[in-house]
PLY file of the C-alpha trace (Angstrom):
ply
format ascii 1.0
element vertex 623
property float x
property float y
property float z
element edge 622
property int vertex1
property int vertex2
end_header
-14.14 -5.58 20.25
-14.32 -6.37 23.95
-12.64 -3.63 25.93
-10.04 -4.74 28.47
-8.17 -2.26 30.63
-5.58 -4.33 32.44
-5.44 -7.46 30.25
-4.26 -8.08 26.67
-6.52 -9.07 23.79
-4.92 -12.47 23.23
-6.80 -13.08 19.98
-5.13 -10.18 18.17
-2.03 -11.16 16.23
-0.46 -10.61 12.83
2.57 -11.45 10.70
5.74 -9.37 10.67
5.96 -6.26 8.52
7.81 -6.39 5.20
9.82 -3.30 6.18
10.98 -4.73 9.51
14.66 -5.55 9.93
15.82 -7.56 12.94
18.26 -5.45 14.93
19.31 -5.54 18.57
19.29 -2.67 21.05
23.12 -2.59 21.36
23.38 -2.50 17.56
20.94 0.44 17.41
22.87 2.35 20.08
26.20 1.62 18.36
24.84 2.75 15.02
23.40 5.98 16.41
26.77 6.69 17.99
28.76 5.81 14.86
26.61 7.52 12.25
25.29 10.54 14.10
26.75 11.32 17.52
30.44 10.81 16.75
30.41 13.11 13.67
28.80 15.78 15.89
31.27 15.27 18.73
31.78 18.99 19.37
28.11 19.58 20.03
27.98 16.35 22.00
30.93 17.53 24.09
29.12 20.81 24.80
26.07 18.82 25.90
28.24 16.58 28.07
29.92 19.52 29.79
26.54 21.15 30.42
25.10 17.88 31.76
28.17 17.38 33.96
27.77 20.87 35.38
24.06 20.27 35.96
24.81 17.01 37.79
27.49 18.64 39.91
25.27 21.55 40.92
22.45 19.11 41.72
24.79 17.26 44.09
25.76 20.59 45.71
22.18 21.24 46.89
22.21 18.59 49.71
25.53 20.01 50.96
24.03 23.48 51.20
21.04 21.98 52.98
23.29 20.21 55.52
25.24 23.40 56.27
22.05 25.45 56.65
20.53 22.95 59.09
23.64 22.22 61.19
25.34 25.64 61.18
22.41 28.04 60.94
19.36 26.39 62.51
21.26 24.31 65.09
24.58 26.18 65.42
22.93 29.64 65.18
25.77 31.01 63.02
24.22 34.20 61.61
27.28 35.02 59.48
26.41 32.17 57.10
22.86 33.30 56.32
23.80 35.76 53.57
26.61 33.56 52.27
24.36 30.52 51.92
21.62 32.61 50.32
24.03 33.87 47.67
25.48 30.39 47.13
22.00 28.91 46.63
21.22 31.60 44.06
24.52 30.99 42.23
24.09 27.21 42.25
20.49 27.50 41.04
21.45 29.93 38.27
24.26 27.79 36.90
22.15 24.65 37.24
19.35 26.27 35.23
21.70 27.60 32.55
23.52 24.29 32.18
20.21 22.43 31.79
19.07 24.99 29.20
22.26 24.53 27.17
22.11 20.74 27.41
18.42 20.58 26.40
18.88 22.87 23.38
21.99 21.01 22.25
20.30 17.64 22.68
17.19 18.88 20.85
19.35 20.03 17.93
21.12 16.68 17.82
17.75 14.95 17.81
16.15 17.05 15.07
19.31 16.89 12.95
19.33 13.13 13.43
15.70 12.91 12.26
16.44 15.10 9.23
19.45 12.99 8.25
17.46 9.77 8.56
14.64 11.15 6.40
17.11 12.32 3.76
18.82 8.92 3.68
15.46 7.12 3.52
14.35 9.32 0.61
17.64 8.77 -1.21
17.36 5.01 -0.78
13.75 4.90 -1.96
14.70 6.99 -5.01
17.34 4.40 -5.96
15.69 1.21 -4.67
14.59 -1.74 -6.75
11.24 -1.03 -8.40
9.99 -4.55 -7.67
10.45 -3.93 -3.95
9.00 -0.41 -4.07
5.89 -1.56 -5.92
5.37 -4.46 -3.49
4.90 -2.13 -0.50
2.03 0.31 -0.12
3.05 3.97 -0.22
1.21 4.52 3.07
3.72 2.28 4.85
6.60 4.40 3.63
4.72 7.49 4.77
4.25 5.96 8.22
8.00 5.27 8.48
8.86 8.81 7.39
6.62 10.32 10.07
6.00 7.94 12.98
9.04 5.68 12.97
11.53 8.52 12.53
9.96 10.43 15.43
10.16 7.33 17.60
13.80 6.60 16.87
14.65 10.28 17.40
12.94 10.13 20.77
15.00 7.06 21.59
18.20 8.83 20.61
17.24 11.60 23.02
16.56 9.02 25.73
19.99 7.51 25.18
21.73 10.87 25.43
19.73 12.10 28.42
19.29 8.73 30.14
22.90 7.63 29.80
24.21 11.16 30.02
22.58 13.71 32.26
20.57 11.33 34.45
23.41 8.85 34.81
25.76 11.68 35.81
23.29 12.86 38.41
22.96 9.33 39.78
26.76 8.99 39.94
27.30 12.36 41.63
24.45 11.94 44.11
25.35 8.30 44.76
28.94 9.30 45.42
27.75 11.99 47.76
25.62 9.42 49.64
28.62 7.16 50.11
30.66 10.18 51.16
28.11 11.05 53.84
27.55 7.49 55.09
28.59 4.47 53.06
26.68 2.01 55.24
23.43 3.91 54.86
24.06 4.24 51.13
24.41 0.47 50.83
21.04 0.08 52.54
19.48 2.25 49.81
21.22 0.44 46.93
20.38 -3.10 48.01
16.75 -2.69 46.93
17.40 -1.64 43.32
18.05 -5.15 41.87
14.39 -5.93 42.61
13.31 -3.19 40.23
15.78 -4.28 37.54
14.51 -7.87 37.64
10.91 -6.71 37.33
11.63 -4.50 34.33
13.62 -7.20 32.55
10.48 -9.32 32.36
8.65 -6.51 30.55
11.30 -5.82 27.92
10.34 -8.54 25.41
6.65 -7.76 25.74
7.32 -4.06 25.23
9.29 -4.64 22.03
6.63 -6.90 20.53
3.84 -4.45 21.32
5.84 -1.59 19.80
6.45 -3.58 16.60
2.79 -4.47 16.19
1.66 -0.92 16.96
3.89 0.43 14.21
2.60 -2.18 11.77
-0.99 -1.19 12.47
-0.07 2.48 12.11
1.45 1.66 8.72
-1.74 -0.18 7.74
-3.80 2.83 8.73
-1.61 5.16 6.68
-1.95 2.84 3.69
-5.72 2.69 4.11
-6.03 6.48 4.32
-3.91 6.99 1.18
-5.87 4.34 -0.72
-9.24 5.75 0.34
-8.31 9.30 -0.63
-7.14 8.13 -4.05
-10.26 6.07 -4.71
-12.92 8.10 -2.89
-15.01 8.53 -6.06
-15.19 4.74 -6.54
-15.92 4.19 -2.85
-18.89 6.53 -3.03
-20.01 5.35 -6.46
-20.27 1.78 -5.17
-21.70 2.83 -1.81
-18.83 1.31 0.16
-18.34 4.08 2.73
-19.48 1.83 5.57
-17.08 -0.93 4.50
-14.09 1.42 4.43
-15.08 2.96 7.77
-15.29 -0.55 9.24
-11.82 -1.38 7.92
-10.41 1.82 9.39
-12.17 1.17 12.70
-10.72 -2.33 12.91
-7.19 -1.10 12.18
-7.46 1.77 14.67
-8.80 -0.59 17.37
-5.97 -3.05 16.80
-3.43 -0.21 16.98
-5.01 0.91 20.25
-4.79 -2.61 21.70
-1.12 -3.00 20.83
-0.45 0.50 22.17
-2.13 -0.43 25.44
0.06 -3.52 25.70
3.06 -1.23 25.59
1.46 1.18 28.05
0.86 -1.65 30.52
4.45 -2.83 30.15
5.81 0.68 30.72
3.38 1.29 33.58
4.77 -1.73 35.45
8.31 -0.35 35.23
7.54 2.87 37.14
5.90 1.21 40.15
8.74 -1.32 40.33
11.29 1.47 40.74
9.04 3.37 43.13
8.48 0.27 45.26
12.22 -0.44 45.43
12.99 3.21 46.17
10.25 3.35 48.82
11.62 0.21 50.47
15.11 1.63 50.50
13.85 4.97 51.76
11.98 3.27 54.61
15.06 1.25 55.58
17.16 4.42 55.45
14.75 6.25 57.76
14.81 3.34 60.20
18.61 3.02 60.22
19.26 6.78 60.19
16.61 7.39 62.84
18.17 4.75 65.11
21.61 6.24 64.65
20.28 9.77 65.16
18.77 8.79 68.49
22.11 7.28 69.48
23.87 10.50 68.43
25.80 9.03 65.48
24.16 11.35 62.89
23.33 15.05 63.02
20.07 16.56 61.84
21.90 18.27 58.98
23.56 15.05 57.84
20.23 13.24 57.94
18.54 16.07 56.01
21.33 16.17 53.42
21.22 12.38 53.01
17.46 12.29 52.53
17.60 15.28 50.15
20.22 13.49 48.05
18.06 10.36 47.99
15.04 12.35 46.86
17.04 14.22 44.21
18.47 10.93 42.93
15.07 9.24 42.70
13.86 10.79 39.42
17.10 10.40 37.39
17.52 6.89 38.82
14.00 6.03 37.69
14.76 7.39 34.22
17.96 5.35 33.95
16.30 2.21 35.29
13.33 2.43 32.90
15.47 3.31 29.88
15.62 -0.29 28.66
11.83 -0.48 28.56
11.41 2.74 26.58
14.34 1.72 24.37
12.35 -1.14 22.85
10.04 1.24 20.96
13.03 2.96 19.44
14.71 -0.34 18.55
11.56 -1.48 16.76
11.28 1.82 14.87
14.97 1.59 14.00
14.36 -1.85 12.54
11.82 -0.37 10.10
13.86 2.74 9.31
17.12 0.88 8.77
15.17 -1.75 6.84
14.70 0.98 4.23
18.07 2.71 4.54
20.02 -0.55 4.24
18.31 -1.65 1.03
20.80 -2.11 -1.76
20.77 0.40 -4.61
19.06 -1.17 -7.61
21.41 -1.91 -10.50
24.32 0.34 -9.47
26.89 1.42 -12.04
29.75 -0.95 -12.60
33.19 0.13 -11.33
34.74 2.28 -14.00
31.46 2.84 -15.87
31.79 5.57 -18.49
29.23 8.06 -19.81
27.14 6.95 -22.78
28.32 8.54 -26.00
25.25 8.78 -28.20
25.77 9.15 -31.92
22.96 8.30 -34.34
20.99 6.62 -31.52
20.55 3.02 -32.72
19.32 0.46 -30.17
20.16 -3.23 -30.42
18.70 -6.07 -28.34
20.94 -9.14 -28.43
19.38 -12.43 -27.21
17.80 -10.76 -24.17
16.03 -13.01 -21.65
14.32 -11.52 -18.64
12.04 -12.42 -15.77
10.88 -10.64 -12.64
11.43 -11.82 -9.08
8.61 -14.35 -9.37
10.59 -16.20 -12.03
7.85 -16.00 -14.67
9.55 -15.57 -18.09
8.83 -12.25 -19.79
11.35 -12.19 -22.66
13.03 -15.22 -24.26
16.15 -14.68 -26.39
14.66 -11.44 -27.64
16.60 -9.77 -30.46
15.72 -6.55 -32.26
17.46 -3.63 -33.90
15.91 -0.18 -33.71
17.65 1.81 -36.46
18.82 5.31 -35.69
16.22 8.02 -36.21
13.59 5.44 -37.12
10.35 4.51 -35.37
9.80 0.93 -34.20
6.43 0.00 -32.68
5.75 -2.94 -30.37
2.23 -4.39 -30.43
0.66 -7.53 -29.07
-1.51 -8.91 -26.27
-1.16 -7.88 -22.63
1.68 -9.65 -20.89
3.71 -10.08 -24.07
6.64 -8.09 -22.63
6.29 -4.77 -24.41
6.52 -2.41 -21.42
9.26 -4.58 -19.93
11.36 -3.85 -23.02
11.08 -0.11 -22.37
11.96 -0.65 -18.70
15.06 -2.63 -19.69
16.21 0.11 -22.06
16.04 2.56 -19.15
17.90 0.03 -16.94
15.14 -0.08 -14.37
15.83 -3.81 -14.43
18.72 -5.95 -15.68
18.19 -8.87 -18.05
19.22 -12.31 -16.83
21.06 -12.90 -20.12
21.81 -11.06 -23.32
22.74 -7.44 -23.91
21.16 -4.14 -24.88
23.39 -1.76 -26.80
23.02 1.87 -27.86
25.34 2.85 -30.68
27.38 -0.27 -29.94
27.80 0.44 -26.24
26.30 -2.06 -23.74
24.06 -0.01 -21.49
25.15 -2.14 -18.51
28.67 -0.70 -18.92
27.70 2.98 -18.92
26.49 5.20 -16.10
22.75 5.15 -15.51
22.68 8.95 -15.33
24.22 9.38 -18.77
21.92 6.69 -20.20
18.72 8.28 -18.92
19.90 11.74 -19.90
19.69 10.59 -23.51
16.21 9.06 -23.15
12.80 10.73 -23.00
9.72 8.86 -21.80
6.00 9.51 -22.36
3.64 7.04 -20.68
-0.03 6.15 -20.85
-0.64 7.78 -17.46
1.52 10.92 -17.48
3.18 11.81 -14.19
2.26 15.35 -13.23
3.76 16.79 -10.06
1.94 18.95 -7.55
3.66 22.07 -8.84
3.11 24.75 -11.48
2.62 23.99 -15.16
5.94 25.70 -15.83
7.78 23.49 -13.32
6.19 20.35 -14.75
7.31 21.13 -18.28
10.80 22.08 -17.10
11.18 18.93 -15.01
14.58 17.54 -15.97
15.73 20.87 -17.43
16.32 23.15 -14.46
18.16 25.63 -16.67
15.26 26.04 -19.11
14.12 29.59 -19.77
10.48 30.63 -19.97
10.83 31.14 -23.72
12.07 27.55 -24.14
9.20 26.26 -21.99
6.67 28.19 -24.08
8.17 26.89 -27.34
7.96 23.32 -26.05
4.35 23.87 -25.00
3.48 25.27 -28.43
5.08 22.28 -30.11
3.01 20.00 -27.86
-0.21 21.87 -28.71
-0.49 22.89 -25.08
0.19 26.63 -25.15
-3.38 27.69 -25.88
-5.02 25.87 -22.98
-2.17 26.87 -20.62
-2.57 30.56 -21.34
-6.34 30.21 -20.76
-5.69 29.01 -17.19
-6.09 31.57 -14.35
-2.34 31.98 -13.77
-1.08 30.74 -17.11
2.19 28.84 -16.80
2.25 29.53 -13.06
-1.07 27.73 -12.49
-0.74 24.85 -9.99
-1.38 21.50 -11.67
-2.85 20.04 -8.47
-2.17 16.67 -6.90
-1.38 14.20 -9.73
-2.47 16.94 -12.17
-6.13 16.77 -11.08
-6.62 20.39 -12.18
-6.12 19.26 -15.80
-7.95 16.91 -18.15
-6.38 13.68 -19.39
-5.46 15.14 -22.75
-4.00 18.26 -21.14
-1.87 16.18 -18.78
-0.59 14.15 -21.71
0.34 17.25 -23.68
2.20 18.62 -20.65
4.16 15.35 -20.53
4.93 15.62 -24.23
6.07 19.23 -23.79
8.39 17.99 -21.03
9.88 15.42 -23.44
10.20 18.01 -26.22
12.05 20.37 -23.88
14.42 17.60 -22.79
15.23 17.01 -26.48
16.76 13.56 -25.91
17.90 11.69 -29.05
15.99 8.51 -28.07
12.27 8.58 -27.36
10.30 5.88 -25.53
6.51 5.96 -25.87
4.37 3.68 -23.71
0.81 3.83 -25.07
0.69 7.64 -24.93
-2.81 7.94 -26.42
-4.62 4.81 -25.21
-6.45 6.56 -22.37
-7.71 9.48 -24.45
-10.90 10.10 -26.36
-10.82 10.66 -30.12
-10.63 14.48 -29.92
-7.87 14.50 -27.30
-6.03 11.75 -29.17
-6.01 13.81 -32.35
-4.43 16.77 -30.54
-1.89 14.58 -28.76
-1.04 12.81 -32.01
-0.09 16.14 -33.58
2.17 16.86 -30.59
3.70 13.39 -30.82
4.57 13.83 -34.48
6.49 16.97 -33.59
8.19 15.19 -30.70
9.21 12.14 -32.79
10.76 14.11 -35.64
14.43 13.27 -36.09
14.58 10.89 -33.12
15.02 7.18 -32.57
11.61 6.06 -31.33
10.64 2.83 -29.60
6.94 2.81 -28.89
4.37 0.49 -27.31
0.79 0.75 -28.50
-2.55 -0.98 -28.26
-4.27 1.47 -30.57
-2.97 0.51 -33.99
-3.91 3.91 -35.39
-0.81 5.28 -33.68
1.61 2.80 -35.28
0.50 2.81 -38.92
3.25 5.23 -39.87
6.01 3.40 -37.96
9.04 2.30 -39.98
8.86 -1.14 -38.39
6.08 -2.86 -36.43
6.94 -5.86 -34.24
4.19 -8.14 -32.98
5.12 -9.73 -29.65
3.69 -12.80 -27.96
5.14 -14.83 -25.08
8.20 -12.56 -25.00
9.15 -13.18 -28.60
8.61 -11.45 -31.96
6.11 -13.46 -33.97
5.69 -10.96 -36.84
7.46 -7.85 -38.06
7.28 -5.50 -40.96
5.60 -2.28 -42.07
1.88 -1.71 -41.66
1.15 -2.67 -45.26
3.45 -5.69 -45.17
1.82 -7.06 -42.04
-1.66 -6.56 -43.47
-0.59 -8.44 -46.57
0.61 -11.38 -44.43
-2.92 -11.65 -43.01
-1.55 -12.87 -39.68
-1.91 -11.80 -36.09
-1.44 -8.08 -36.83
-4.02 -8.16 -39.62
-6.57 -9.77 -37.30
-5.91 -7.16 -34.61
-6.20 -4.39 -37.16
-9.48 -5.61 -38.62
-10.90 -6.14 -35.14
-10.10 -2.58 -34.08
-11.16 -0.81 -37.22
-13.76 -2.99 -38.94
-15.40 -4.35 -35.78
-17.67 -6.68 -37.71
-18.87 -9.97 -36.22
-16.79 -12.15 -38.52
-13.49 -10.61 -37.51
-14.59 -10.47 -33.88
-15.11 -14.25 -33.98
-11.74 -14.67 -35.66
-9.95 -12.75 -32.91
-11.72 -14.73 -30.20
-10.53 -17.95 -31.84
-7.06 -16.59 -32.54
-5.97 -14.74 -29.41
-5.95 -17.73 -26.98
-3.36 -19.40 -29.20
-1.11 -16.40 -28.67
-2.17 -15.54 -25.13
0.52 -13.59 -23.28
1.96 -14.99 -20.06
0.62 -13.55 -16.85
3.27 -11.58 -15.04
4.46 -8.24 -13.89
4.47 -6.70 -17.37
1.53 -4.34 -17.78
1.28 -4.52 -21.55
0 1
1 2
2 3
3 4
4 5
5 6
6 7
7 8
8 9
9 10
10 11
11 12
12 13
13 14
14 15
15 16
16 17
17 18
18 19
19 20
20 21
21 22
22 23
23 24
24 25
25 26
26 27
27 28
28 29
29 30
30 31
31 32
32 33
33 34
34 35
35 36
36 37
37 38
38 39
39 40
40 41
41 42
42 43
43 44
44 45
45 46
46 47
47 48
48 49
49 50
50 51
51 52
52 53
53 54
54 55
55 56
56 57
57 58
58 59
59 60
60 61
61 62
62 63
63 64
64 65
65 66
66 67
67 68
68 69
69 70
70 71
71 72
72 73
73 74
74 75
75 76
76 77
77 78
78 79
79 80
80 81
81 82
82 83
83 84
84 85
85 86
86 87
87 88
88 89
89 90
90 91
91 92
92 93
93 94
94 95
95 96
96 97
97 98
98 99
99 100
100 101
101 102
102 103
103 104
104 105
105 106
106 107
107 108
108 109
109 110
110 111
111 112
112 113
113 114
114 115
115 116
116 117
117 118
118 119
119 120
120 121
121 122
122 123
123 124
124 125
125 126
126 127
127 128
128 129
129 130
130 131
131 132
132 133
133 134
134 135
135 136
136 137
137 138
138 139
139 140
140 141
141 142
142 143
143 144
144 145
145 146
146 147
147 148
148 149
149 150
150 151
151 152
152 153
153 154
154 155
155 156
156 157
157 158
158 159
159 160
160 161
161 162
162 163
163 164
164 165
165 166
166 167
167 168
168 169
169 170
170 171
171 172
172 173
173 174
174 175
175 176
176 177
177 178
178 179
179 180
180 181
181 182
182 183
183 184
184 185
185 186
186 187
187 188
188 189
189 190
190 191
191 192
192 193
193 194
194 195
195 196
196 197
197 198
198 199
199 200
200 201
201 202
202 203
203 204
204 205
205 206
206 207
207 208
208 209
209 210
210 211
211 212
212 213
213 214
214 215
215 216
216 217
217 218
218 219
219 220
220 221
221 222
222 223
223 224
224 225
225 226
226 227
227 228
228 229
229 230
230 231
231 232
232 233
233 234
234 235
235 236
236 237
237 238
238 239
239 240
240 241
241 242
242 243
243 244
244 245
245 246
246 247
247 248
248 249
249 250
250 251
251 252
252 253
253 254
254 255
255 256
256 257
257 258
258 259
259 260
260 261
261 262
262 263
263 264
264 265
265 266
266 267
267 268
268 269
269 270
270 271
271 272
272 273
273 274
274 275
275 276
276 277
277 278
278 279
279 280
280 281
281 282
282 283
283 284
284 285
285 286
286 287
287 288
288 289
289 290
290 291
291 292
292 293
293 294
294 295
295 296
296 297
297 298
298 299
299 300
300 301
301 302
302 303
303 304
304 305
305 306
306 307
307 308
308 309
309 310
310 311
311 312
312 313
313 314
314 315
315 316
316 317
317 318
318 319
319 320
320 321
321 322
322 323
323 324
324 325
325 326
326 327
327 328
328 329
329 330
330 331
331 332
332 333
333 334
334 335
335 336
336 337
337 338
338 339
339 340
340 341
341 342
342 343
343 344
344 345
345 346
346 347
347 348
348 349
349 350
350 351
351 352
352 353
353 354
354 355
355 356
356 357
357 358
358 359
359 360
360 361
361 362
362 363
363 364
364 365
365 366
366 367
367 368
368 369
369 370
370 371
371 372
372 373
373 374
374 375
375 376
376 377
377 378
378 379
379 380
380 381
381 382
382 383
383 384
384 385
385 386
386 387
387 388
388 389
389 390
390 391
391 392
392 393
393 394
394 395
395 396
396 397
397 398
398 399
399 400
400 401
401 402
402 403
403 404
404 405
405 406
406 407
407 408
408 409
409 410
410 411
411 412
412 413
413 414
414 415
415 416
416 417
417 418
418 419
419 420
420 421
421 422
422 423
423 424
424 425
425 426
426 427
427 428
428 429
429 430
430 431
431 432
432 433
433 434
434 435
435 436
436 437
437 438
438 439
439 440
440 441
441 442
442 443
443 444
444 445
445 446
446 447
447 448
448 449
449 450
450 451
451 452
452 453
453 454
454 455
455 456
456 457
457 458
458 459
459 460
460 461
461 462
462 463
463 464
464 465
465 466
466 467
467 468
468 469
469 470
470 471
471 472
472 473
473 474
474 475
475 476
476 477
477 478
478 479
479 480
480 481
481 482
482 483
483 484
484 485
485 486
486 487
487 488
488 489
489 490
490 491
491 492
492 493
493 494
494 495
495 496
496 497
497 498
498 499
499 500
500 501
501 502
502 503
503 504
504 505
505 506
506 507
507 508
508 509
509 510
510 511
511 512
512 513
513 514
514 515
515 516
516 517
517 518
518 519
519 520
520 521
521 522
522 523
523 524
524 525
525 526
526 527
527 528
528 529
529 530
530 531
531 532
532 533
533 534
534 535
535 536
536 537
537 538
538 539
539 540
540 541
541 542
542 543
543 544
544 545
545 546
546 547
547 548
548 549
549 550
550 551
551 552
552 553
553 554
554 555
555 556
556 557
557 558
558 559
559 560
560 561
561 562
562 563
563 564
564 565
565 566
566 567
567 568
568 569
569 570
570 571
571 572
572 573
573 574
574 575
575 576
576 577
577 578
578 579
579 580
580 581
581 582
582 583
583 584
584 585
585 586
586 587
587 588
588 589
589 590
590 591
591 592
592 593
593 594
594 595
595 596
596 597
597 598
598 599
599 600
600 601
601 602
602 603
603 604
604 605
605 606
606 607
607 608
608 609
609 610
610 611
611 612
612 613
613 614
614 615
615 616
616 617
617 618
618 619
619 620
620 621
621 622
């Protein structure tokens, strides 16, 4: 990439980020005030009082300077030397203390604000629609949690300090200038509109550069997360150079957009300095002329110039606030884009807890599709009898995993109902529904915590004895006790300290400990080798005893003992019955079974001819 120091790379551009929400600067300021500053009004009042005192003591310094020049150096009044010395010390002390109090209070407001935003973002992500969550790379969320929150917190601090302390100083010092000489003060103020006009031109450019910088930072976070997760594949395929090139391109684009913002901000400072320098020069000319004519004393001139110099920095901060504000507004658009997402499938008003009896599940003419509109289930009806096992088999895309997701109310069907013991699950609270369900998936979720904590996930009140009993039932106790720290051994990120079979048995132990009356199994053994599958199958049999079980499976060895097997295709049941009944029908299930277990050429050719006729629809459903 060609390096340019003072010019933009015009060729670099990109579409808007999916997380970005359009929001104006006044709306951001109003929201920060409404949601954060107003509830903390006592601390804000303390900050305001401290800032007011700091501004007042700052304005007192030119007065002390005028008295010292006129009455001590010119008037030779020796009685004021000690008095002025003490007054300067007192003013300086209180000014320092007030600034300390205001800075600490403002810092606390800022860090509390950041913490609240992160908590609200996490809460919203935990309850957000899964379609939306899965459409955005986790690295982008990570970037918002870290970079965007810090930026909006910095902006909140700018608002408090810029519109608070600095504005107070400008008001006090400006008032003092008009008190000393209103005509000379007007000379100073007439040059400031030039700076404001210059900065206004940079505002739009600053906001755009900030938005693009944050997008590139999100891309970089996503790339880092992806590379760390797939580093073995990257190295196995010798693609290190390709990934480094992608990272280099993203980092270079981020640098370019950052430099666009730097150039926009850099123009704001000189604009204020030029206007202030022009006003200062005019003031010297006018004041010097009047001093020669005897209309202004040396002390008055010194006090006036001191006030101008003291006002310069806070005035510059206030004047450049709108430029710096654009970064915060952009960050706020991404942060509030997450916080303002609607909760996915909230409970209906007046929803009651699910009262589970035997645990029967009934699907009544359920039709469902994802956001892309591709049909997944069509008028699907099925009864899962209480304390019986029903298995769902069929080609990928047939809708099997979607059925499990609908039972858990991760999604809502477009039509039809799902009932548990006669109660529509859409009319009960989601918490009570999921409390009565246990899930074991093909890829078990293991948290970066101890083995004990992973088994007890969902049962915070579980004792160690209960955890051990669950582990024994899941055939996991022996390998756990062989680990260096036993049940207190860290599982590692995503359970990377354990084998696939061990992770699965930990997940089964978790489900056993939860002891929910309804069990959902989503291909729990499909990713395991024969030895691990045998051990997991023993654990599953213990887990399934006495429960209503709805399971999805590709390996037909796991469904042979099911009370009912349903063969799905195109979102509908095309066959159902027991294992023996379906084999006797010599239909789709029989072909699948012979293909998996006989594996001879004749049946392989049959399945190749047969499957396209029943090919599942492509969609979001994984199985």
